[in-house]
C-alpha positions as CSV (number, residue, x, y, z in Angstrom):
1,M,-0.1,0.0,-0.2
2,G,3.2,2.4,0.0
3,S,4.3,4.8,2.6
4,R,2.0,5.8,5.2
5,R,1.8,8.4,7.9
6,T,2.0,7.4,11.2
7,K,1.2,8.9,14.9
8,Q,2.6,7.5,18.0
9,L,0.0,7.1,20.7
10,S,-0.2,6.0,24.2
11,I,-3.3,3.9,25.1
12,T,-4.7,1.7,28.0
13,I,-6.0,-1.8,27.3
14,D,-7.7,-4.2,29.3
15,T,-4.7,-6.7,30.5
16,D,-6.7,-9.9,29.3
17,V,-7.3,-8.3,26.2
18,L,-3.8,-7.2,25.9
19,T,-2.8,-11.0,27.0
20,E,-4.5,-12.4,23.9
21,V,-3.5,-9.9,21.5
22,E,0.5,-10.4,22.4
23,K,-0.6,-14.2,21.9
24,R,-1.7,-13.4,18.3
25,V,1.2,-10.9,17.3
26,K,3.7,-13.6,18.3
27,A,2.1,-16.1,16.3
28,E,1.4,-13.8,13.3
29,K,5.0,-12.5,13.7
30,K,3.6,-9.1,13.8
31,S,4.5,-5.9,15.8
32,L,1.7,-4.5,18.4
33,S,1.4,-1.3,16.5
34,A,0.8,-2.9,13.3
35,F,-1.8,-5.4,14.7
36,V,-3.5,-2.8,16.5
37,S,-3.2,-0.5,13.3
38,E,-4.8,-3.1,11.2
39,A,-7.5,-3.9,13.9
40,L,-8.7,-0.1,13.7
41,A,-8.4,0.2,9.9
42,E,-10.7,-3.1,9.8
43,T,-13.0,-1.1,12.2
44,V,-13.2,1.7,10.2
45,R,-13.9,-0.3,6.7
46,R,-16.9,-2.2,8.8
47,H,-18.6,1.3,9.7
48,Y,-18.5,2.6,6.3
49,L,-19.6,-0.9,5.2
50,R,-22.5,-0.4,7.5
51,V,-22.9,3.0,6.5
52,A,-23.2,2.1,2.8
53,L,-25.6,-1.1,3.7
54,D,-28.3,1.2,5.5
55,D,-28.0,3.7,2.6
56,F,-28.8,0.8,-0.2
57,E,-31.6,-0.5,2.3
58,R,-33.0,2.6,2.6
59,K,-33.2,3.4,-1.1
60,S,-33.7,-0.3,-2.3
61,G,-35.3,-2.2,0.5
62,P,-33.9,-4.9,2.7
63,I,-31.2,-7.3,1.6
64,T,-32.7,-10.7,1.2
65,S,-31.1,-13.9,2.7
66,E,-30.1,-15.0,-0.9
67,E,-28.3,-11.9,-1.4
68,R,-26.5,-12.0,2.1
69,K,-25.6,-15.9,1.4
70,W,-24.2,-14.7,-2.0
71,A,-22.1,-11.6,-0.4
72,R,-20.9,-13.9,2.2
73,K,-19.5,-16.4,-0.3
74,A,-18.1,-13.7,-2.6
75,L,-16.5,-11.8,0.6
76,D,-15.1,-15.3,2.0
77,D,-13.6,-16.1,-1.6
78,A,-11.9,-12.9,-1.8
79,K,-10.5,-13.1,1.8
80,A,-8.9,-16.6,0.7
81,K,-7.6,-15.2,-2.2
82,M,-6.0,-12.5,-0.2
83,N,-4.7,-14.5,2.6
84,S,-3.1,-17.1,0.1
85,R,-1.3,-14.0,-1.7
86,K,-0.2,-12.8,1.7
87,R,1.3,-16.4,2.6
88,R,3.3,-16.6,-0.7
89,R,4.7,-13.2,-0.3
90,R,5.9,-14.5,3.1
91,A,7.3,-17.3,1.8
92,A,9.1,-15.5,-0.9
């Protein structure tokens, strides 16, 4: 994604949550900063997706269960493809 600007912060976090995060950071071989940044970015993406879906439903009516199943499969397929690419890059 190229160069990104960053800002150093000081945060307070529940010790049980931190323990679990540290396990994941170690397993994923990431820095704590990278892990937290990715988690926050995902939260922001989900917020804007929810806003877009709410707007869509306001204009077009509720999303059907069939449409939800199709979307879930498309997202799962895209995520699997993205994870496969990440694994190949790490192995290279």
